[in-house]
PyMOL commands that place a pseudoatom at each C-alpha (Angstrom):
pseudoatom trace, name=CA, resn=MET, resi=1, chain=A, elem=C, hetatm=0, pos=[86.978, 41.156, 12.979]
pseudoatom trace, name=CA, resn=ILE, resi=2, chain=A, elem=C, hetatm=0, pos=[89.660, 39.861, 10.603]
pseudoatom trace, name=CA, resn=ALA, resi=3, chain=A, elem=C, hetatm=0, pos=[92.988, 41.652, 10.178]
pseudoatom trace, name=CA, resn=ILE, resi=4, chain=A, elem=C, hetatm=0, pos=[95.234, 40.951, 7.193]
pseudoatom trace, name=CA, resn=SER, resi=5, chain=A, elem=C, hetatm=0, pos=[98.856, 41.928, 6.801]
pseudoatom trace, name=CA, resn=LEU, resi=6, chain=A, elem=C, hetatm=0, pos=[99.701, 42.241, 3.118]
pseudoatom trace, name=CA, resn=PRO, resi=7, chain=A, elem=C, hetatm=0, pos=[103.179, 41.120, 2.093]
pseudoatom trace, name=CA, resn=ALA, resi=8, chain=A, elem=C, hetatm=0, pos=[105.925, 43.694, 2.083]
pseudoatom trace, name=CA, resn=PRO, resi=9, chain=A, elem=C, hetatm=0, pos=[108.329, 43.723, -0.845]
pseudoatom trace, name=CA, resn=ARG, resi=10, chain=A, elem=C, hetatm=0, pos=[110.600, 40.635, -0.793]
pseudoatom trace, name=CA, resn=ARG, resi=11, chain=A, elem=C, hetatm=0, pos=[108.505, 39.002, 1.928]
pseudoatom trace, name=CA, resn=SER, resi=12, chain=A, elem=C, hetatm=0, pos=[106.557, 35.946, 0.946]
pseudoatom trace, name=CA, resn=TRP, resi=13, chain=A, elem=C, hetatm=0, pos=[104.531, 35.526, 4.167]
pseudoatom trace, name=CA, resn=GLU, resi=14, chain=A, elem=C, hetatm=0, pos=[101.114, 37.035, 4.810]
pseudoatom trace, name=CA, resn=THR, resi=15, chain=A, elem=C, hetatm=0, pos=[99.412, 37.142, 8.195]
pseudoatom trace, name=CA, resn=LEU, resi=16, chain=A, elem=C, hetatm=0, pos=[95.745, 36.843, 9.070]
pseudoatom trace, name=CA, resn=SER, resi=17, chain=A, elem=C, hetatm=0, pos=[94.444, 37.330, 12.641]
pseudoatom trace, name=CA, resn=PHE, resi=18, chain=A, elem=C, hetatm=0, pos=[90.944, 36.915, 13.999]
pseudoatom trace, name=CA, resn=ALA, resi=19, chain=A, elem=C, hetatm=0, pos=[89.056, 36.461, 17.272]
pseudoatom trace, name=CA, resn=SER, resi=20, chain=A, elem=C, hetatm=0, pos=[88.350, 32.886, 18.359]
pseudoatom trace, name=CA, resn=THR, resi=21, chain=A, elem=C, hetatm=0, pos=[85.236, 31.702, 16.596]
pseudoatom trace, name=CA, resn=LEU, resi=22, chain=A, elem=C, hetatm=0, pos=[83.886, 28.682, 14.780]
pseudoatom trace, name=CA, resn=TYR, resi=23, chain=A, elem=C, hetatm=0, pos=[82.523, 30.917, 12.017]
pseudoatom trace, name=CA, resn=LEU, resi=24, chain=A, elem=C, hetatm=0, pos=[85.461, 30.231, 9.735]
pseudoatom trace, name=CA, resn=CYS, resi=25, chain=A, elem=C, hetatm=0, pos=[84.026, 30.635, 6.219]
pseudoatom trace, name=CA, resn=PRO, resi=26, chain=A, elem=C, hetatm=0, pos=[85.560, 34.079, 5.521]
pseudoatom trace, name=CA, resn=VAL, resi=27, chain=A, elem=C, hetatm=0, pos=[88.909, 33.005, 6.962]
pseudoatom trace, name=CA, resn=LEU, resi=28, chain=A, elem=C, hetatm=0, pos=[88.968, 29.816, 4.890]
pseudoatom trace, name=CA, resn=GLU, resi=29, chain=A, elem=C, hetatm=0, pos=[88.072, 31.753, 1.741]
pseudoatom trace, name=CA, resn=LEU, resi=30, chain=A, elem=C, hetatm=0, pos=[91.080, 34.018, 2.254]
pseudoatom trace, name=CA, resn=LEU, resi=31, chain=A, elem=C, hetatm=0, pos=[93.412, 31.109, 3.014]
pseudoatom trace, name=CA, resn=MET, resi=32, chain=A, elem=C, hetatm=0, pos=[92.197, 29.127, 0.000]
pseudoatom trace, name=CA, resn=ALA, resi=33, chain=A, elem=C, hetatm=0, pos=[92.581, 31.983, -2.511]
pseudoatom trace, name=CA, resn=HIS, resi=34, chain=A, elem=C, hetatm=0, pos=[95.764, 30.649, -4.129]
pseudoatom trace, name=CA, resn=VAL, resi=35, chain=A, elem=C, hetatm=0, pos=[95.547, 26.940, -3.358]
pseudoatom trace, name=CA, resn=PRO, resi=36, chain=A, elem=C, hetatm=0, pos=[95.565, 24.739, -6.497]
pseudoatom trace, name=CA, resn=SER, resi=37, chain=A, elem=C, hetatm=0, pos=[92.075, 23.595, -7.459]
pseudoatom trace, name=CA, resn=GLU, resi=38, chain=A, elem=C, hetatm=0, pos=[93.033, 19.920, -7.273]
pseudoatom trace, name=CA, resn=TRP, resi=39, chain=A, elem=C, hetatm=0, pos=[93.753, 20.380, -3.548]
pseudoatom trace, name=CA, resn=GLU, resi=40, chain=A, elem=C, hetatm=0, pos=[90.740, 22.530, -2.762]
pseudoatom trace, name=CA, resn=VAL, resi=41, chain=A, elem=C, hetatm=0, pos=[88.568, 19.995, -0.928]
pseudoatom trace, name=CA, resn=GLU, resi=42, chain=A, elem=C, hetatm=0, pos=[91.280, 18.319, 1.121]
pseudoatom trace, name=CA, resn=VAL, resi=43, chain=A, elem=C, hetatm=0, pos=[93.219, 21.466, 2.063]
pseudoatom trace, name=CA, resn=ARG, resi=44, chain=A, elem=C, hetatm=0, pos=[90.006, 23.255, 3.058]
pseudoatom trace, name=CA, resn=LEU, resi=45, chain=A, elem=C, hetatm=0, pos=[89.122, 20.317, 5.322]
pseudoatom trace, name=CA, resn=GLY, resi=46, chain=A, elem=C, hetatm=0, pos=[92.621, 20.242, 6.819]
pseudoatom trace, name=CA, resn=LEU, resi=47, chain=A, elem=C, hetatm=0, pos=[92.753, 23.981, 7.473]
pseudoatom trace, name=CA, resn=GLN, resi=48, chain=A, elem=C, hetatm=0, pos=[89.242, 23.926, 8.918]
pseudoatom trace, name=CA, resn=GLU, resi=49, chain=A, elem=C, hetatm=0, pos=[90.233, 21.152, 11.342]
pseudoatom trace, name=CA, resn=ALA, resi=50, chain=A, elem=C, hetatm=0, pos=[93.375, 23.055, 12.373]
pseudoatom trace, name=CA, resn=LEU, resi=51, chain=A, elem=C, hetatm=0, pos=[91.462, 26.310, 12.909]
pseudoatom trace, name=CA, resn=VAL, resi=52, chain=A, elem=C, hetatm=0, pos=[88.640, 24.610, 14.831]
pseudoatom trace, name=CA, resn=ASN, resi=53, chain=A, elem=C, hetatm=0, pos=[91.239, 22.957, 17.088]
pseudoatom trace, name=CA, resn=ALA, resi=54, chain=A, elem=C, hetatm=0, pos=[92.931, 26.334, 17.692]
pseudoatom trace, name=CA, resn=ALA, resi=55, chain=A, elem=C, hetatm=0, pos=[89.639, 28.084, 18.508]
pseudoatom trace, name=CA, resn=LYS, resi=56, chain=A, elem=C, hetatm=0, pos=[87.885, 25.313, 20.424]
pseudoatom trace, name=CA, resn=HIS, resi=57, chain=A, elem=C, hetatm=0, pos=[90.672, 23.423, 22.178]
pseudoatom trace, name=CA, resn=GLY, resi=58, chain=A, elem=C, hetatm=0, pos=[93.418, 26.064, 22.227]
pseudoatom trace, name=CA, resn=ASN, resi=59, chain=A, elem=C, hetatm=0, pos=[91.544, 29.287, 22.966]
pseudoatom trace, name=CA, resn=LYS, resi=60, chain=A, elem=C, hetatm=0, pos=[88.467, 27.606, 24.511]
pseudoatom trace, name=CA, resn=LEU, resi=61, chain=A, elem=C, hetatm=0, pos=[86.287, 29.763, 22.212]
pseudoatom trace, name=CA, resn=ASP, resi=62, chain=A, elem=C, hetatm=0, pos=[87.271, 32.830, 24.232]
pseudoatom trace, name=CA, resn=PRO, resi=63, chain=A, elem=C, hetatm=0, pos=[86.487, 35.769, 21.881]
pseudoatom trace, name=CA, resn=SER, resi=64, chain=A, elem=C, hetatm=0, pos=[89.087, 37.916, 23.661]
pseudoatom trace, name=CA, resn=LYS, resi=65, chain=A, elem=C, hetatm=0, pos=[91.805, 35.549, 22.399]
pseudoatom trace, name=CA, resn=THR, resi=66, chain=A, elem=C, hetatm=0, pos=[93.006, 35.572, 18.819]
pseudoatom trace, name=CA, resn=ILE, resi=67, chain=A, elem=C, hetatm=0, pos=[94.171, 33.049, 16.283]
pseudoatom trace, name=CA, resn=SER, resi=68, chain=A, elem=C, hetatm=0, pos=[96.897, 34.102, 13.904]
pseudoatom trace, name=CA, resn=VAL, resi=69, chain=A, elem=C, hetatm=0, pos=[97.661, 32.392, 10.602]
pseudoatom trace, name=CA, resn=GLN, resi=70, chain=A, elem=C, hetatm=0, pos=[100.820, 33.068, 8.632]
pseudoatom trace, name=CA, resn=PHE, resi=71, chain=A, elem=C, hetatm=0, pos=[100.769, 31.658, 5.132]
pseudoatom trace, name=CA, resn=SER, resi=72, chain=A, elem=C, hetatm=0, pos=[103.095, 31.461, 2.186]
pseudoatom trace, name=CA, resn=MET, resi=73, chain=A, elem=C, hetatm=0, pos=[102.771, 29.996, -1.275]
pseudoatom trace, name=CA, resn=THR, resi=74, chain=A, elem=C, hetatm=0, pos=[106.015, 29.994, -3.246]
pseudoatom trace, name=CA, resn=ASP, resi=75, chain=A, elem=C, hetatm=0, pos=[107.784, 27.686, -5.705]
pseudoatom trace, name=CA, resn=GLY, resi=76, chain=A, elem=C, hetatm=0, pos=[105.421, 24.763, -5.202]
pseudoatom trace, name=CA, resn=LEU, resi=77, chain=A, elem=C, hetatm=0, pos=[105.602, 24.933, -1.389]
pseudoatom trace, name=CA, resn=TYR, resi=78, chain=A, elem=C, hetatm=0, pos=[102.431, 25.921, 0.432]
pseudoatom trace, name=CA, resn=SER, resi=79, chain=A, elem=C, hetatm=0, pos=[102.878, 26.649, 4.155]
pseudoatom trace, name=CA, resn=TRP, resi=80, chain=A, elem=C, hetatm=0, pos=[100.623, 27.688, 7.007]
pseudoatom trace, name=CA, resn=VAL, resi=81, chain=A, elem=C, hetatm=0, pos=[101.542, 28.496, 10.610]
pseudoatom trace, name=CA, resn=ILE, resi=82, chain=A, elem=C, hetatm=0, pos=[98.560, 28.626, 12.979]
pseudoatom trace, name=CA, resn=LEU, resi=83, chain=A, elem=C, hetatm=0, pos=[99.044, 30.154, 16.428]
pseudoatom trace, name=CA, resn=ASP, resi=84, chain=A, elem=C, hetatm=0, pos=[96.576, 30.228, 19.297]
pseudoatom trace, name=CA, resn=GLN, resi=85, chain=A, elem=C, hetatm=0, pos=[96.736, 31.787, 22.764]
pseudoatom trace, name=CA, resn=GLY, resi=86, chain=A, elem=C, hetatm=0, pos=[95.837, 28.650, 24.678]
pseudoatom trace, name=CA, resn=THR, resi=87, chain=A, elem=C, hetatm=0, pos=[97.842, 26.669, 27.205]
pseudoatom trace, name=CA, resn=GLY, resi=88, chain=A, elem=C, hetatm=0, pos=[99.001, 24.172, 24.579]
pseudoatom trace, name=CA, resn=PHE, resi=89, chain=A, elem=C, hetatm=0, pos=[98.971, 20.400, 24.401]
pseudoatom trace, name=CA, resn=THR, resi=90, chain=A, elem=C, hetatm=0, pos=[101.259, 17.471, 23.697]
pseudoatom trace, name=CA, resn=PRO, resi=91, chain=A, elem=C, hetatm=0, pos=[100.207, 15.670, 20.516]
pseudoatom trace, name=CA, resn=GLN, resi=92, chain=A, elem=C, hetatm=0, pos=[100.615, 11.907, 20.458]
pseudoatom trace, name=CA, resn=PRO, resi=93, chain=A, elem=C, hetatm=0, pos=[103.287, 10.994, 17.893]
pseudoatom trace, name=CA, resn=ASP, resi=94, chain=A, elem=C, hetatm=0, pos=[101.242, 8.033, 16.685]
pseudoatom trace, name=CA, resn=CYS, resi=95, chain=A, elem=C, hetatm=0, pos=[97.835, 9.718, 16.554]
pseudoatom trace, name=CA, resn=CYS, resi=96, chain=A, elem=C, hetatm=0, pos=[97.021, 8.387, 13.113]
pseudoatom trace, name=CA, resn=GLY, resi=97, chain=A, elem=C, hetatm=0, pos=[98.429, 4.895, 13.341]
pseudoatom trace, name=CA, resn=ASP, resi=98, chain=A, elem=C, hetatm=0, pos=[96.487, 1.903, 12.051]
pseudoatom trace, name=CA, resn=GLU, resi=99, chain=A, elem=C, hetatm=0, pos=[95.196, 0.414, 15.254]
pseudoatom trace, name=CA, resn=SER, resi=100, chain=A, elem=C, hetatm=0, pos=[92.093, -1.154, 13.758]
pseudoatom trace, name=CA, resn=GLU, resi=101, chain=A, elem=C, hetatm=0, pos=[92.210, -4.112, 16.135]
pseudoatom trace, name=CA, resn=THR, resi=102, chain=A, elem=C, hetatm=0, pos=[92.094, -1.813, 19.165]
pseudoatom trace, name=CA, resn=LEU, resi=103, chain=A, elem=C, hetatm=0, pos=[88.556, -1.132, 20.325]
pseudoatom trace, name=CA, resn=ILE, resi=104, chain=A, elem=C, hetatm=0, pos=[87.997, 2.536, 21.031]
pseudoatom trace, name=CA, resn=PRO, resi=105, chain=A, elem=C, hetatm=0, pos=[85.166, 3.449, 23.381]
pseudoatom trace, name=CA, resn=PRO, resi=106, chain=A, elem=C, hetatm=0, pos=[82.381, 5.465, 21.675]
pseudoatom trace, name=CA, resn=GLU, resi=107, chain=A, elem=C, hetatm=0, pos=[83.061, 8.557, 23.811]
pseudoatom trace, name=CA, resn=ASP, resi=108, chain=A, elem=C, hetatm=0, pos=[86.562, 8.768, 22.269]
pseudoatom trace, name=CA, resn=TRP, resi=109, chain=A, elem=C, hetatm=0, pos=[85.599, 8.291, 18.612]
pseudoatom trace, name=CA, resn=GLU, resi=110, chain=A, elem=C, hetatm=0, pos=[85.887, 11.991, 17.770]
pseudoatom trace, name=CA, resn=ARG, resi=111, chain=A, elem=C, hetatm=0, pos=[89.072, 12.489, 19.774]
pseudoatom trace, name=CA, resn=GLY, resi=112, chain=A, elem=C, hetatm=0, pos=[92.092, 12.774, 17.500]
pseudoatom trace, name=CA, resn=ARG, resi=113, chain=A, elem=C, hetatm=0, pos=[90.091, 12.791, 14.264]
pseudoatom trace, name=CA, resn=GLY, resi=114, chain=A, elem=C, hetatm=0, pos=[91.280, 16.294, 13.352]
pseudoatom trace, name=CA, resn=LEU, resi=115, chain=A, elem=C, hetatm=0, pos=[94.918, 15.406, 14.025]
pseudoatom trace, name=CA, resn=CYS, resi=116, chain=A, elem=C, hetatm=0, pos=[94.610, 12.345, 11.818]
pseudoatom trace, name=CA, resn=ILE, resi=117, chain=A, elem=C, hetatm=0, pos=[93.080, 14.456, 9.028]
pseudoatom trace, name=CA, resn=LEU, resi=118, chain=A, elem=C, hetatm=0, pos=[96.006, 16.889, 9.249]
pseudoatom trace, name=CA, resn=HIS, resi=119, chain=A, elem=C, hetatm=0, pos=[98.497, 14.067, 8.780]
pseudoatom trace, name=CA, resn=GLN, resi=120, chain=A, elem=C, hetatm=0, pos=[96.531, 12.738, 5.809]
pseudoatom trace, name=CA, resn=VAL, resi=121, chain=A, elem=C, hetatm=0, pos=[96.185, 16.114, 4.035]
pseudoatom trace, name=CA, resn=PHE, resi=122, chain=A, elem=C, hetatm=0, pos=[99.539, 17.795, 4.605]
pseudoatom trace, name=CA, resn=ASP, resi=123, chain=A, elem=C, hetatm=0, pos=[103.050, 16.609, 3.771]
pseudoatom trace, name=CA, resn=GLN, resi=124, chain=A, elem=C, hetatm=0, pos=[104.447, 18.060, 7.010]
pseudoatom trace, name=CA, resn=VAL, resi=125, chain=A, elem=C, hetatm=0, pos=[102.673, 18.579, 10.334]
pseudoatom trace, name=CA, resn=HIS, resi=126, chain=A, elem=C, hetatm=0, pos=[104.690, 19.972, 13.235]
pseudoatom trace, name=CA, resn=TRP, resi=127, chain=A, elem=C, hetatm=0, pos=[103.856, 21.669, 16.559]
pseudoatom trace, name=CA, resn=ASN, resi=128, chain=A, elem=C, hetatm=0, pos=[106.113, 23.850, 18.647]
pseudoatom trace, name=CA, resn=ARG, resi=129, chain=A, elem=C, hetatm=0, pos=[107.089, 22.498, 22.087]
pseudoatom trace, name=CA, resn=ARG, resi=130, chain=A, elem=C, hetatm=0, pos=[104.217, 24.269, 23.852]
pseudoatom trace, name=CA, resn=GLY, resi=131, chain=A, elem=C, hetatm=0, pos=[101.621, 22.953, 21.414]
pseudoatom trace, name=CA, resn=THR, resi=132, chain=A, elem=C, hetatm=0, pos=[100.323, 26.435, 20.581]
pseudoatom trace, name=CA, resn=GLU, resi=133, chain=A, elem=C, hetatm=0, pos=[101.845, 26.787, 17.117]
pseudoatom trace, name=CA, resn=LEU, resi=134, chain=A, elem=C, hetatm=0, pos=[101.099, 24.405, 14.266]
pseudoatom trace, name=CA, resn=HIS, resi=135, chain=A, elem=C, hetatm=0, pos=[103.185, 24.292, 11.068]
pseudoatom trace, name=CA, resn=LEU, resi=136, chain=A, elem=C, hetatm=0, pos=[101.573, 22.734, 7.989]
pseudoatom trace, name=CA, resn=CYS, resi=137, chain=A, elem=C, hetatm=0, pos=[103.237, 22.251, 4.601]
pseudoatom trace, name=CA, resn=LYS, resi=138, chain=A, elem=C, hetatm=0, pos=[102.113, 20.812, 1.293]
pseudoatom trace, name=CA, resn=TYR, resi=139, chain=A, elem=C, hetatm=0, pos=[104.315, 20.349, -1.763]
pseudoatom trace, name=CA, resn=LYS, resi=140, chain=A, elem=C, hetatm=0, pos=[103.093, 20.681, -5.297]
pseudoatom trace, name=CA, resn=LYS, resi=141, chain=A, elem=C, hetatm=0, pos=[104.569, 17.798, -7.190]
pseudoatom trace, name=CA, resn=ARG, resi=142, chain=A, elem=C, hetatm=0, pos=[105.952, 18.743, -10.582]
for i in range(1, 142): cmd.bond("trace and resi %d" % i, "trace and resi %d" % (i + 1))
show_as sticks, trace
zoom trace
């Protein structure tokens, strides 16, 4: 089930909550409704990675746990805050560095891919101290 909180007067944030799942198509459709068409592919990929991480790694796909997304699109600033009910994690500050000369074992190839995508798609990527709340921002250049 998906719950949506419509904005109150003078409030620019909307909230969307749903049970942990990897079936994210309806959620992504709602989150993409007002995203500029030139960003559509990359922002969809970035949000999908963030939501998959919240469901799979944060909530361990436990359907009794929810993921909440707050989103705002005002004055050329597009923001998303994704919260899960997991135990959190500590992201590596250098997760997307160019370490092409370092050989990564095949079992770790997928590890960190989503975090790297987030840093490539969004202008700001920030987690709270517990690692359960992700803030993403993208600026529309004038």
